[in-house]
PAZAPA-4460 file (N, C-alpha, C; in steps of 0.05 Angstrom, whole numbers, plus 32768, in hexadecimal, padded with zeros to 4 digits):
% residues 328
    n_x    n_y    n_z   ca_x   ca_y   ca_z    c_x    c_y    c_z   seq   type   mol
   847B   7D83   7FE1   847E   7D72   7FF9   8464   7D62   7FFB     1      M     A
   8468   7D47   7FFC   8450   7D35   7FFC   8445   7D31   8017     2      N     A
   842F   7D23   8018   8421   7D1F   8033   8432   7D10   8047     3      V     A
   8440   7CFB   803D   8450   7CEB   804F   8468   7CFD   805C     4      Q     A
   8473   7D0D   804B   848A   7D1D   8056   847E   7D32   806A     5      T     A
   8467   7D3D   8063   845C   7D50   8077   8454   7D41   8091     6      K     A
   844A   7D29   8090   8443   7D1B   80A8   845B   7D15   80BA     7      G     A
   8472   7D0D   80AC   848C   7D07   80B9   8496   7D21   80C8     8      Q     A
   8494   7D38   80B9   849E   7D51   80C7   848C   7D59   80DD     9      L     A
   8472   7D53   80DC   8460   7D58   80F1   8466   7D49   8109    10      S     A
   846C   7D2E   8105   8474   7D1C   811B   848D   7D26   8129    11      L     A
   84A1   7D2E   8117   84BA   7D37   8122   84B7   7D50   8131    12      L     A
   84A6   7D63   8129   84A0   7D7B   8139   8494   7D74   8154    13      G     A
   8482   7D61   8154   8476   7D5B   816D   8487   7D4D   8180    14      A     A
   849E   7D41   8177   84B0   7D33   8189   84C3   7D47   8196    15      S     A
   84C6   7D5F   818B   84D7   7D73   8196   84CE   7D80   81B0    16      R     A
   84E1   7D86   81C1   84D8   7D93   81DA   84CC   7DAE   81D5    17      L     A
   84B6   7DB3   81E3   84AA   7DCF   81E1   84B8   7DE2   81F3    18      K     A
   84B0   7DFB   81EF   84BE   7E12   81FF   84BC   7E0D   821D    19      A     A
   84A4   7E06   8227   84A2   7E01   8243   84B1   7DEA   824C    20      W     A
   84B6   7DD8   823B   84C6   7DC0   8243   84E5   7DC7   8246    21      E     A
   84EC   7DDA   8237   8508   7DE4   823A   850E   7DF2   8253    22      W     A
   84F6   7DFB   8260   84F8   7E08   827C   84F5   7DF0   8292    23      V     A
   84E3   7DDF   828C   84DC   7DCB   82A0   84F4   7DB8   82A6    24      L     A
   8500   7DAC   8291   8515   7D99   8295   852E   7DA5   82A2    25      W     A
   8538   7DBD   829C   854F   7DC8   82AA   8548   7DCD   82C7    26      P     A
   852F   7DD5   82CC   8527   7DD8   82EA   8527   7DBC   82F9    27      L     A
   851E   7DA7   82EB   8520   7D8C   82F6   853B   7D84   82FC    28      L     A
   854D   7D89   82E9   8569   7D82   82EC   8577   7D91   8303    29      L     A
   856D   7DA7   8306   857A   7DB9   831B   856E   7DB5   8337    30      L     A
   8557   7DA6   8336   8549   7DA2   8351   855A   7D96   8367    31      A     A
   856A   7D83   8362   857B   7D78   8377   858F   7D8D   8383    32      P     A
   8597   7D9F   8373   85A8   7DB5   837C   8599   7DCC   838B    33      L     A
   8580   7DD1   8380   8570   7DE5   838E   8564   7DDC   83A8    34      I     A
   855D   7DC2   83A9   8552   7DB6   83C2   8563   7D9E   83C9    35      F     A
   857C   7DA3   83D3   858D   7D8D   83D9   8583   7D79   83EF    36      P     A
   8572   7D84   8401   8568   7D72   8416   8552   7D60   840C    37      S     A
   8548   7D65   83F4   8534   7D53   83E7   853F   7D42   83D0    38      Q     A
   855A   7D41   83CF   8567   7D32   83B8   855E   7D15   83B8    39      A     A
   855B   7D08   83CF   8555   7CEB   83D0   8539   7CE6   83C4    40      L     A
   8526   7CF7   83CB   850A   7CF0   83C0   8509   7CF9   83A2    41      I     A
   8519   7D0E   839B   851A   7D15   837E   8526   7CFE   836E    42      I     A
   853B   7CF0   837B   8545   7CD8   836C   8530   7CC3   8369    43      N     A
   8521   7CBE   837E   850A   7CAA   837D   84F5   7CB2   8368    44      E     A
   84EE   7CCA   8368   84DA   7CD3   8355   84E4   7CCF   8337    45      I     A
   84FE   7CD5   8334   8509   7CD2   8318   8509   7CB5   8310    46      A     A
   850E   7CA3   8323   8510   7C87   831C   84F5   7C7B   8316    47      I     A
   84E2   7C81   8328   84C7   7C76   8323   84BA   7C84   830B    48      V     A
   84C1   7C9C   8305   84B7   7CAA   82EE   84C0   7C9B   82D4    49      A     A
   84DA   7C93   82D3   84E4   7C83   82BD   84D7   7C69   82BB    50      L     A
   84D0   7C5C   82D2   84C2   7C43   82D2   84A6   7C46   82C7    51      F     A
   8499   7C5C   82CE   847E   7C63   82C6   847C   7C67   82A8    52      A     A
   848F   7C78   829D   848E   7C7B   8280   8494   7C62   8270    53      I     A
   84A2   7C50   827D   84A6   7C37   826E   848E   7C28   826B    54      S     A
   847D   7C27   8281   8463   7C1B   8280   8450   7C28   826E    55      L     A
   8451   7C42   826E   8440   7C52   825C   8445   7C4C   823D    56      D     A
   845E   7C45   8237   8462   7C3C   821C   8452   7C25   8213    57      M     A
   844D   7C13   8224   843E   7BFA   821C   8420   7BFD   8222    58      I     A
   841B   7C0C   8239   83FE   7C0E   8242   83F0   7C24   8233    59      L     A
   83FC   7C3C   8234   83F0   7C54   8228   83F1   7C56   820A    60      G     A
   8408   7C4C   81FF   840C   7C51   81E2   8405   7C37   81D1    61      Y     A
   8405   7C21   81E0   83FF   7C06   81D1   83E8   7BF7   81DA    62      T     A
   83E1   7BFF   81F3   83C7   7BF0   81FF   83CD   7BD5   820A    63      G     A
   83E7   7BD0   8212   83EF   7BB6   821E   83EE   7BBA   823D    64      I     A
   83DD   7BAB   824A   83DA   7BAD   8266   83ED   7B9A   8274    65      V     A
   83FA   7BA1   8289   840E   7B92   8295   840E   7B96   82B5    66      S     A
   840E   7B80   82C3   840F   7B81   82DF   842A   7B76   82EA    67      L     A
   843C   7B71   82D7   8456   7B66   82DE   846E   7B75   82D4    68      G     A
   8469   7B8F   82CF   847E   7BA0   82C5   8496   7BA2   82D7    69      H     A
   8491   7B9D   82F1   84A7   7B9C   8305   84BC   7B87   82FF    70      A     A
   84B6   7B73   82EF   84C8   7B5F   82E9   84E0   7B6A   82DB    71      A     A
   84DC   7B7C   82C8   84F3   7B89   82BA   8502   7B9D   82CC    72      F     A
   84F2   7BAA   82DD   84FE   7BBD   82F0   8511   7BAD   8302    73      F     A
   8508   7B97   830C   8519   7B87   831F   8531   7B7B   8310    74      G     A
   852C   7B72   82F7   8544   7B67   82E9   8559   7B7C   82E4    75      L     A
   8550   7B93   82DD   8564   7BA8   82DA   8573   7BAF   82F3    76      G     A
   8564   7BAF   8309   8570   7BB5   8323   8585   7BA1   832A    77      G     A
   857E   7B86   8328   8590   7B72   8330   85AA   7B70   831B    78      Y     A
   85A5   7B76   8302   85B9   7B73   82EE   85CE   7B89   82F4    79      A     A
   85C4   7BA2   82FA   85D6   7BB8   8300   85E6   7BB2   831A    80      A     A
   85D9   7BA8   832E   85E5   7B9F   8347   85FA   7B8B   8346    81      G     A
   85F3   7B75   8338   8606   7B60   8334   861E   7B68   8324    82      L     A
   861A   7B78   830F   8631   7B82   82FF   8642   7B93   830F    83      L     A
   8637   7BA6   831F   8648   7BB6   8331   8657   7BA7   8344    84      A     A
   864B   7B92   834F   8659   7B82   8364   866E   7B70   835B    85      K     A
   866B   7B66   8342   867D   7B50   8339   868D   7B57   8321    86      H     A
   8685   7B6B   8310   8693   7B71   82F8   869D   7B8E   82F7    87      V     A
   868C   7BA1   82F6   8693   7BBD   82F3   8681   7BCE   8302    88      S     A
   868D   7BE2   8310   867E   7BF4   8321   8674   7C0E   8312    89      A     A
   867B   7C0E   82F9   8674   7C27   82E9   8656   7C29   82E6    90      D     A
   864A   7C3E   82EE   862C   7C41   82ED   8621   7C3E   82D1    91      P     A
   862D   7C4B   82BC   8622   7C4B   82A2   8623   7C2F   8295    92      L     A
   8639   7C20   829C   863B   7C05   8292   8624   7BF5   829D    93      T     A
   8620   7BF8   82B7   860B   7BE9   82C3   85EF   7BF0   82BA    94      G     A
   85EB   7C0A   82B3   85D3   7C13   82A7   85CC   7C05   828C    95      L     A
   85E1   7C05   827B   85DC   7BF9   8260   85D9   7BDC   8263    96      L     A
   85E6   7BCE   8274   85E4   7BB1   8279   85C8   7BAA   8283    97      A     A
   85BD   7BBB   8295   85A4   7BB7   82A1   858D   7BB9   828A    98      A     A
   8590   7BCE   827A   857E   7BD2   8265   857E   7BBB   8252    99      A     A
   8595   7BB0   824C   8598   7B9A   8238   858B   7B81   8244   100      A     A
   8590   7B7B   825E   8584   7B63   8269   8567   7B64   826B   101      V     A
   855C   7B7C   8273   853F   7B7F   8275   8531   7B7F   8258   102      S     A
   8540   7B8B   8245   8534   7B8A   8229   8533   7B6E   821F   103      A     A
   8549   7B5F   8224   8548   7B43   821B   8532   7B33   8228   104      A     A
   852E   7B38   8242   8518   7B2A   824F   84FC   7B34   8242   105      A     A
   84FB   7B4C   823D   84E2   7B58   8231   84DD   7B4B   8216   106      G     A
   84F3   7B47   8206   84EF   7B3B   81EB   84E4   7B1F   81ED   107      A     A
   84EE   7B10   8202   84E3   7AF6   8205   84C8   7AF6   8210   108      V     A
   84C1   7B07   8223   84A8   7B09   822F   8492   7B14   821B   109      M     A
   849C   7B23   8207   8489   7B2D   81F3   8479   7B19   81E3   110      S     A
   8486   7B00   81E1   8479   7AEA   81D3   845F   7AE1   81E0   111      L     A
   845D   7AE6   81FA   8445   7ADE   820A   842E   7AF3   820A   112      T     A
   8435   7B0B   8200   841F   7B1E   8200   8412   7B23   81E6   113      I     A
   841A   7B15   81D1   8410   7B18   81B7   83F5   7B0F   81B3   114      L     A
   83ED   7AFB   81C4   83D2   7AEF   81C2   83C3   7AF3   81DC   115      R     A
   83AA   7AEF   81DA   839A   7AF0   81F3   838E   7B0D   81F8   116      G     A
   837E   7B0F   820D   8371   7B2A   8213   8380   7B36   822A   117      N     A
   8375   7B4C   8234   8384   7B5C   8248   8387   7B4C   8262   118      D     A
   8374   7B3D   826A   8374   7B2E   8281   838B   7B18   8280   119      L     A
   838D   7B0C   8269   83A2   7AF9   8263   83BD   7B05   8268   120      T     A
   83C1   7B1E   825C   83DB   7B2B   8260   83E1   7B33   827B   121      R     A
   83CD   7B3B   8289   83D0   7B41   82A6   83DC   7B28   82B5   122      L     A
   83CF   7B13   82B1   83D6   7AFA   82BF   83F4   7AF1   82B8   123      M     A
   83F9   7AF2   829D   8412   7AE9   8292   8428   7AFB   829D   124      V     A
   8425   7B14   829A   8439   7B28   82A4   843E   7B24   82C2   125      T     A
   8428   7B22   82D0   842B   7B1F   82EE   843A   7B05   82F4   126      L     A
   8433   7AEF   82E6   8441   7AD6   82EA   845E   7AD8   82E6   127      G     A
   8466   7AE6   82D0   8483   7AE9   82CA   8491   7AF7   82DF   128      F     A
   8485   7B0C   82EA   8491   7B1A   8302   8494   7B09   831A   129      A     A
   8480   7AF8   8320   8481   7AE6   8336   8497   7AD0   8333   130      L     A
   8499   7AC9   831B   84AE   7AB4   8316   84CC   7ABF   831B   131      I     A
   84CF   7AD8   8310   84E9   7AE4   8317   84ED   7AEB   8334   132      L     A
   84D9   7AF3   8342   84DA   7AF6   835F   84E3   7ADE   836D   133      Y     A
   84D7   7AC7   8366   84DF   7AAD   8374   84FA   7AA5   836C   134      E     A
   8503   7AA9   8353   851D   7AA3   834C   8532   7AB4   835A   135      L     A
   852D   7ACE   835D   853F   7ADF   836C   853F   7AD6   838A   136      A     A
   852A   7ACC   8393   8529   7AC3   83AF   8538   7AA9   83B3   137      N     A
   8536   7A97   83A1   8543   7A7C   83A3   8561   7A7E   839C   138      K     A
   8569   7A8F   838B   8586   7A90   8383   8594   7AA4   8395   139      L     A
   8594   7A9D   83B0   859E   7AAF   83C3   85BB   7AB2   83C2   140      D     A
   85C9   7A9D   83B7   85E6   7A9F   83B4   85EF   7AB4   83A0   141      G     A
   85DC   7ABA   838D   85E2   7ACF   837A   85D5   7AE9   8381   142      L     A
   85BC   7AE8   8388   85AC   7B01   838E   85AA   7B0A   83AB   143      T     A
   85B3   7AF9   83BD   85B0   7AFF   83D9   8594   7AF7   83E4   144      G     A
   8583   7AEC   83D3   8569   7AE3   83DC   8558   7AF8   83EB   145      G     A
   854D   7AF0   8401   853A   7B01   8410   854B   7B17   841D   146      A     A
   8565   7B15   8420   8576   7B2A   842C   857D   7B3F   8418   147      D     A
   8579   7B3B   83FE   8580   7B4D   83EA   859D   7B4D   83E2   148      G     A
   85A3   7B5A   83CC   85BE   7B5C   83C2   85CC   7B74   83D0   149      L     A
   85DE   7B6D   83E0   85EC   7B81   83F0   8609   7B86   83E5   150      Q     A
   8615   7B9A   83F0   8630   7BA0   83E8   8634   7BAA   83CB   151      G     A
   861E   7BB6   83C2   8622   7BC5   83A7   862D   7BE0   83AA   152      V     A
   8645   7BE4   83A0   8653   7BFD   83A2   8658   7C07   8385   153      T     A
   864E   7C20   837F   8651   7C2B   8364   8669   7C3C   8364   154      M     A
   8678   7C3C   834E   868C   7C4E   8348   8683   7C6B   8343   155      G     A
   8694   7C7E   8340   868C   7C99   833A   8680   7C9B   831E   156      P     A
   866C   7CAC   831C   865E   7CB0   8302   8670   7CBE   82EF   157      L     A
   8674   7CB4   82D7   8687   7CC0   82C2   86A4   7CC2   82CD   158      L     A
   86AA   7CB2   82E2   86C4   7CB3   82EE   86CA   7CCA   82FF   159      G     A
   86B7   7CDB   8304   86BC   7CF3   8313   86A9   7CF9   8329   160      R     A
   868F   7CF2   8327   867B   7CFA   8339   8673   7CE3   834C   161      F     A
   867C   7CE5   8366   8676   7CD0   8379   8658   7CD2   8383   162      E     A
   864D   7CBA   8389   8632   7CBB   8392   8633   7CC2   83B1   163      F     A
   8626   7CD9   83B7   8629   7CE3   83D3   8612   7CD8   83E2   164      D     A
   8612   7CDB   83FD   85FE   7CD1   8410   85E4   7CE2   840D   165      L     A
   85E7   7CFA   8405   85CF   7D0C   8403   85C0   7D09   83E9   166      F     A
   85CA   7CF9   83D7   85BB   7CF1   83BE   85BB   7D06   83A8   167      G     A
   85CC   7D19   83AA   85CB   7D2E   8394   85D5   7D23   837B   168      R     A
   85ED   7D15   837A   85F6   7D08   8362   85E1   7CF3   8357   169      T     A
   85D7   7CE4   8369   85C3   7CCF   8362   85AA   7CDC   8354   170      A     A
   85A1   7CF3   835F   858A   7D00   8354   858F   7D0B   8337   171      A     A
   85A7   7D19   8336   85AF   7D23   831B   85B1   7D0D   8307   172      L     A
   85BD   7CF7   8310   85C1   7CDE   82FE   85A7   7CD5   82F4   173      Y     A
   8594   7CCF   8306   857A   7CC5   8300   856B   7CD7   82EE   174      S     A
   856A   7CF2   82F5   855D   7D05   82E5   8568   7D07   82C9   175      L     A
   8581   7D04   82C5   858E   7D05   82AB   8586   7CED   829B   176      S     A
   8585   7CD6   82A7   857D   7CBD   8298   855F   7CC0   8291   177      V     A
   854F   7CCA   82A4   8533   7CCE   829D   852F   7CE2   8286   178      L     A
   853E   7CF7   8284   853C   7D0A   826E   8543   7CFC   8255   179      L     A
   855A   7CEE   8255   8563   7CE2   823B   854E   7CCD   8232   180      L     A
   8544   7CBD   8245   852F   7CA9   823E   8516   7CB7   8233   181      A     A
   850F   7CCC   823F   84F7   7CDA   8239   84F9   7CE6   821B   182      F     A
   8511   7CF1   8214   8515   7CFC   81FA   8515   7CE6   81E5   183      V     A
   8520   7CCE   81EB   8521   7CB7   81D7   8503   7CAD   81D4   184      V     A
   84F6   7CA9   81EA   84DC   7C9E   81E9   84C8   7CB1   81DC   185      L     A
   84CC   7CCB   81E0   84BC   7CE0   81D4   84BF   7CDF   81B4   186      R     A
   84D8   7CDB   81AC   84DD   7CD8   8190   84D0   7CBF   8185   187      R     A
   84D0   7CAA   8193   84C5   7C90   818B   84A6   7C93   8187   188      V     A
   8498   7C9E   819B   847B   7CA0   819A   8471   7CB3   8185   189      V     A
   8481   7CC8   817D   847A   7CDA   816A   8489   7CD5   814E   190      H     A
   848D   7CBC   8149   8498   7CB1   8130   8482   7CA1   8122   191      S     A
   8486   7C9A   8109   8473   7C88   80FB   8470   7C6D   810B   192      P     A
   8485   7C65   8117   8484   7C4B   8127   8470   7C51   813E   193      Y     A
   8473   7C68   814C   8461   7C6D   8162   8443   7C70   8158   194      G     A
   8440   7C7A   8140   8424   7C7C   8136   8418   7C60   8131   195      A     A
   8429   7C4D   8129   841E   7C33   8126   8416   7C25   8141   196      T     A
   8426   7C2C   8155   8420   7C22   8170   8403   7C2C   8179   197      L     A
   83FE   7C46   8175   83E5   7C50   817E   83CE   7C44   816B   198      M     A
   83D4   7C3F   8152   83C0   7C31   8142   83BA   7C16   814C   199      A     A
   83CD   7C08   8156   83C8   7BEE   8162   83B9   7BF0   817B   200      I     A
   83BF   7C04   818B   83B1   7C08   81A5   8394   7C0F   81A0   201      R     A
   838D   7C1E   818B   8372   7C26   8186   8362   7C10   8178   202      D     A
   836D   7C00   8168   8360   7BEB   815B   8374   7BD7   814D   203      N     A
   8378   7BC1   815B   838D   7BAE   8153   8385   7BA2   8138   204      R     A
   836D   7B9A   8134   8365   7B8D   811B   8366   7BA1   8104   205      L     A
   835E   7BB9   8107   8360   7BCC   80F3   837E   7BD2   80EC   206      R     A
   838F   7BD4   80FF   83AA   7BD9   80FA   83B6   7BC1   80EA   207      A     A
   83B0   7BA9   80F0   83BA   7B93   80E2   83AF   7B92   80C5   208      Q     A
   8395   7B9B   80C2   838A   7B9B   80A7   8397   7BAF   8094   209      S     A
   83A2   7BC5   809F   83B0   7BD9   808E   83CD   7BD2   808B   210      I     A
   83D7   7BBC   8094   83F2   7BB2   8090   8405   7BB9   80A5   211      G     A
   83FE   7BC2   80BC   8410   7BC6   80D3   8417   7BAA   80DE   212      I     A
   8431   7BA5   80E2   843B   7B8B   80EE   8436   7B8B   810C   213      P     A
   841E   7B84   8114   8416   7B88   812F   8427   7B79   8142   214      V     A
   842D   7B5E   813C   843D   7B4D   814F   845A   7B59   8153   215      A     A
   8467   7B61   813E   8482   7B6C   8140   8482   7B87   814E   216      S     A
   846E   7B98   814B   846C   7BB0   8159   8468   7BAC   8176   217      R     A
   8456   7B9A   817F   8451   7B95   819A   846B   7B89   81A8   218      L     A
   8478   7B77   819A   8491   7B6C   81A5   84A6   7B82   81A8   219      A     A
   84A9   7B94   8195   84C0   7BA7   8197   84B9   7BBC   81AB   220      S     A
   84A0   7BC4   81AE   849B   7BDA   81C3   849C   7BCD   81DE   221      V     A
   8495   7BB4   81E0   8495   7BA8   81FB   84B4   7BA3   8203   222      Y     A
   84C4   7B9E   81EF   84E0   7B9B   81F5   84ED   7BB6   81FD   223      T     A
   84E5   7BCB   81EE   84EE   7BE5   81F4   84E7   7BEE   8211   224      L     A
   84CC   7BE9   8217   84C3   7BF1   8232   84D0   7BE2   8247   225      A     A
   84D5   7BC9   8243   84E4   7BB8   8257   8501   7BC3   825C   226      A     A
   850D   7BCB   8246   8528   7BD5   8249   8528   7BEF   825A   227      G     A
   8515   7C01   8256   8514   7C1B   8265   850D   7C14   8281   228      V     A
   84FB   7C01   8287   84F6   7BF8   82A3   850F   7BEF   82B0   229      A     A
   8521   7BE0   82A0   853A   7BD5   82AB   854C   7BED   82B3   230      G     A
   854B   7C03   82A4   855C   7C1A   82AA   8553   7C26   82C6   231      L     A
   8538   7C27   82CB   852E   7C31   82E2   8536   7C20   82FB   232      A     A
   8534   7C06   82F8   853E   7BF3   830B   855B   7BF6   8311   233      G     A
   856C   7BF9   82FD   8588   7BFD   8300   858E   7C16   8310   234      A     A
   8581   7C2B   8309   8585   7C44   8319   857F   7C41   8335   235      L     A
   8568   7C32   833C   8563   7C30   8359   8579   7C1F   8365   236      L     A
   8582   7C0A   835C   8598   7BFA   8368   85B2   7C0A   836A   237      T     A
   85B8   7C19   8355   85D1   7C29   8354   85D0   7C40   8368   238      Q     A
   85BA   7C4C   836B   85BA   7C63   837E   85B5   7C5D   839A   239      T     A
   85AA   7C45   839F   85A6   7C3B   83BB   85BB   7C27   83C4   240      T     A
   85CA   7C1C   83B1   85DE   7C07   83B7   85D2   7BED   83C3   241      G     A
   85B9   7BE7   83BA   85AC   7BCF   83C5   8597   7BC7   83B1   242      F     A
   8593   7BAD   83AF   857D   7BA2   839F   8570   7B8B   83AF   243      A     A
   8555   7B8B   83B0   8548   7B77   83C0   8530   7B6C   83AF   244      S     A
   8523   7B57   83BB   850C   7B4B   83AE   84F6   7B5F   83AA   245      L     A
   84F5   7B74   83B9   84E0   7B88   83B6   84DF   7B94   839A   246      D     A
   84F5   7B91   838B   84F7   7B9C   8370   84E3   7B8D   835E   247      L     A
   84DE   7B74   8364   84CC   7B64   8353   84AE   7B64   835E   248      F     A
   84AA   7B6F   8376   8491   7B6E   8383   8479   7B7A   8372   249      D     A
   8463   7B6E   8375   844A   7B76   8367   8444   7B94   836C   250      I     A
   844A   7B9E   8385   8443   7BB8   838B   8451   7BCD   8378   251      H     A
   8469   7BC6   836F   8477   7BD6   835D   8466   7BDB   8343   252      R     A
   845C   7BC5   8338   844B   7BC8   8320   8431   7BD5   8325   253      S     A
   8426   7BD1   833E   840D   7BDE   8345   8411   7BFC   8349   254      A     A
   8427   7C03   8356   842E   7C20   835B   8431   7C2F   8340   255      D     A
   8440   7C23   832D   8444   7C32   8315   842D   7C35   8305   256      V     A
   8419   7C22   8307   83FF   7C26   82F9   83EF   7C3B   8306   257      M     A
   83F1   7C3F   8320   83E2   7C54   832D   83EF   7C6F   8325   258      L     A
   8409   7C6F   8321   8415   7C89   8317   8409   7C90   82FD   259      M     A
   8404   7C7D   82EC   83F9   7C84   82D1   83DC   7C8A   82D4   260      L     A
   83CE   7C80   82E8   83B3   7C88   82EC   83B2   7CA6   82F6   261      V     A
   83C5   7CAD   8306   83C7   7CC9   8310   83CF   7CDC   82F8   262      I     A
   83E4   7CD5   82EB   83F0   7CE7   82D5   83E2   7CE4   82BA   263      G     A
   83D6   7CCD   82B5   83CA   7CC9   829B   83DB   7CB8   8289   264      G     A
   83D0   7CA8   8277   83E0   7C98   8264   83DE   7CA4   8249   265      T     A
   83F1   7C9B   8237   83F2   7CA4   821C   8400   7CBF   8217   266      G     A
   840D   7CC8   822E   841F   7CDF   822A   8434   7CDA   823E   267      W     A
   844D   7CDD   8238   8463   7CD5   8249   8464   7CE6   8263   268      L     A
   845A   7CFD   8263   845A   7D0E   827B   8449   7D03   828F   269      Y     A
   8435   7CF3   8287   8423   7CE6   829A   8433   7CD6   82AF   270      G     A
   8446   7CC7   82A5   8456   7CB6   82B8   8467   7CC8   82CA   271      G     A
   8471   7CE0   82C0   8483   7CF1   82D0   8472   7CFE   82E5   272      I     A
   845B   7D0B   82DC   844A   7D1A   82EF   843F   7D06   8304   273      F     A
   8437   7CF0   82FA   842A   7CDC   830D   843D   7CD2   8320   274      G     A
   8456   7CCD   8319   846A   7CC4   832B   846F   7CDA   8340   275      A     A
   8472   7CF3   8338   8478   7D09   834A   8461   7D0C   835F   276      A     A
   8448   7D0A   8355   8431   7D0E   8368   8430   7CF6   837A   277      V     A
   8434   7CDE   8370   8431   7CC7   8380   8446   7CC6   8396   278      F     A
   8461   7CCB   8390   8475   7CC9   83A3   8473   7CE1   83B8   279      K     A
   846B   7CF8   83B0   8469   7D0F   83C3   8452   7D0A   83D5   280      V     A
   843B   7CFF   83CC   8424   7CF9   83DC   842C   7CE2   83EF   281      M     A
   843A   7CCE   83E6   8442   7CB9   83F7   8457   7CC2   840D   282      Q     A
   8469   7CD4   8405   847A   7CDF   841A   846D   7CF0   842E   283      D     A
   845A   7D03   8425   844D   7D15   8437   8439   7D06   8449   284      V     A
   842A   7CF4   843D   8415   7CE7   844D   8420   7CD2   8461   285      L     A
   8437   7CC6   845A   8443   7CB4   846D   8450   7CC1   8483   286      S     A
   8457   7CDB   8480   8462   7CEC   8496   844C   7CF5   84A7   287      N     A
   8435   7CFC   849B   841E   7D05   84AC   8410   7CEF   84BA   288      I     A
   8409   7CDA   84AC   83FA   7CC4   84B7   8409   7CA9   84AF   289      T     A
   841E   7CA2   84BD   842E   7C8A   84B6   841E   7C71   84B4   290      P     A
   8409   7C6F   84C3   83F9   7C55   84C4   83E2   7C56   84AE   291      Q     A
   83D9   7C6D   84A6   83C1   7C6E   8494   83C7   7C7D   847A   292      Y     A
   83E0   7C80   8473   83E5   7C8F   845A   83D9   7C81   8441   293      W     A
   83D8   7C66   8442   83CD   7C5A   842A   83AF   7C5E   8428   294      T     A
   83A2   7C63   843E   8385   7C6A   843C   8382   7C82   842D   295      F     A
   8391   7C98   8434   838E   7CB1   8428   8396   7CB1   840B   296      W     A
   83A9   7CA2   8404   83B2   7C9F   83E9   839E   7C90   83D9   297      L     A
   8391   7C7C   83E3   837D   7C6D   83D6   8363   7C7F   83D3   298      G     A
   835D   7C8F   83E6   8345   7CA2   83E4   834B   7CB5   83CC   299      L     A
   8362   7CBF   83CC   836A   7CD3   83B5   8366   7CC6   839A   300      F     A
   836F   7CAD   8398   836C   7CA0   837E   834F   7C99   8377   301      L     A
   833F   7C94   838B   8322   7C8F   8385   8315   7CA9   837C   302      V     A
   831B   7CBF   838A   8310   7CDA   8382   831B   7CE0   8366   303      V     A
   8333   7CDC   8360   833E   7CE1   8346   832F   7CD3   8331   304      L     A
   832A   7CB9   8334   831C   7CAA   8320   82FF   7CB3   831D   305      V     A
   82F1   7CB7   8332   82D6   7CBF   8333   82D0   7CDC   8327   306      L     A
   82E2   7CEE   8330   82E0   7D0A   8328   82EC   7D0D   830B   307      V     A
   8303   7D04   8306   8310   7D07   82EE   8329   7D19   82F3   308      G     A
   833F   7D13   82E5   8357   7D22   82EA   8355   7D3F   82E2   309      R     A
   8347   7D45   82CB   8345   7D60   82C2   8336   7D71   82D4   310      E     A
   831F   7D66   82DD   830D   7D74   82F0   8319   7D79   830C   311      R     A
   832B   7D65   8314   8338   7D68   832E   834C   7D7F   832E   312      L     A
   8359   7D81   8317   836E   7D97   8314   835F   7DB1   830E   313      V     A
   834A   7DB1   82FF   833D   7DC9   82F6   8320   7DC9   8300   314      N     A
   8319   7DD2   8317   82FC   7DD1   8322   82E9   7DDF   8310   315      P     A
   82F1   7DF2   82FF   82DE   7E00   82ED   82D0   7DEE   82DC   316      R     A
   82DC   7DD8   82D5   82CF   7DC3   82C3   82B6   7DB7   82D1   317      L     A
   82B4   7DB7   82EB   829B   7DAF   82F9   8284   7DBF   82EF   318      W     A
   8288   7DDB   82F1   8272   7DEC   82E9   826C   7DEA   82CB   319      L     A
   8280   7DE6   82BB   827B   7DE3   829E   826B   7DCB   8299   320      R     A
   8272   7DB4   82A7   8263   7D9C   82A2   8248   7D9F   82AC   321      G     A
   8242   7DAD   82C2   8227   7DAF   82CD   8216   7DC1   82B9   322      H     A
   8223   7DD6   82AE   8213   7DE8   829D   820C   7DDA   8283   323      N     A
   821C   7DC8   8279   8219   7DBC   825F   820B   7DA1   8261   324      T     A
   8206   7D97   827A   81F9   7D7F   827D   820D   7D68   827A   325      G     A
   8228   7D6E   827A   823C   7D59   8278   823E   7D48   828F   326      G     A
   824A   7D31   828C   824E   7D1E   82A1   8266   7D28   82B2   327      Q     A
   8264   7D23   82CE   8279   7D2B   82DF   8293   7D19   82DB   328      P     A
***
């Protein structure tokens, strides 16, 4: 067995679910049934987690910064809503169509991120999201404009499961899509293709010098991430029956970046854990202090950055750092 074959087998092994994951995911899928009163927030967490891991694909694994990732989220949401309203109310058809539309937009947009520095990419991606925001606002005959796209009614999932008011079907649907996307993306990042992405992230010039096609890799992963973001947007529209300009808003992109700050970049679970912590904190703090919940959330993020995620979770590291002279 040569070195290349051993490396491929090692990557394949890393992409497989571990023993604890075989416990975690069934528990997540059962959560809407175990906690039926929390099905709506579980559905929200699953959707924003999917959105977060799509951003992690370009930020954590490739080093592409983006402040306009909500553009693809919004495109997916409106594509699914318009398809359901005018063509077909089948959820899975709408999901695939939304992913295709967002991926196509990502392929076009990827041409603008191949050159320039991080600041340039931030401005270009933000500008793209703002353009789509204004287009959705002006094309009110199609999108509903500032009033949003209303009257979106979804058919039963797989022809059998109706979307109920309590959100149980919606939560199970979103969690299932999240799991499927996670497994696929996990396989991607632990493949030779994923290894080239991380090489580009670490040193683009060195990656290019050893023969990695940097431009095509950046374009392909950006297209993939855009398609996954479109899935998340489609899920939100399908499970709420509504699409608004808020889908394109800059706060969507900012929130998902905060989730990755909380959960960590460069591992897909960072987006999932970050989304869960962010949404639970938002829900709890807004109930306790409706007027000042953003203050406490901001304070938490400041402490998280200053202290460090590992030390915040494990206080024993404070003592270890003090004893060894390490930095806090």
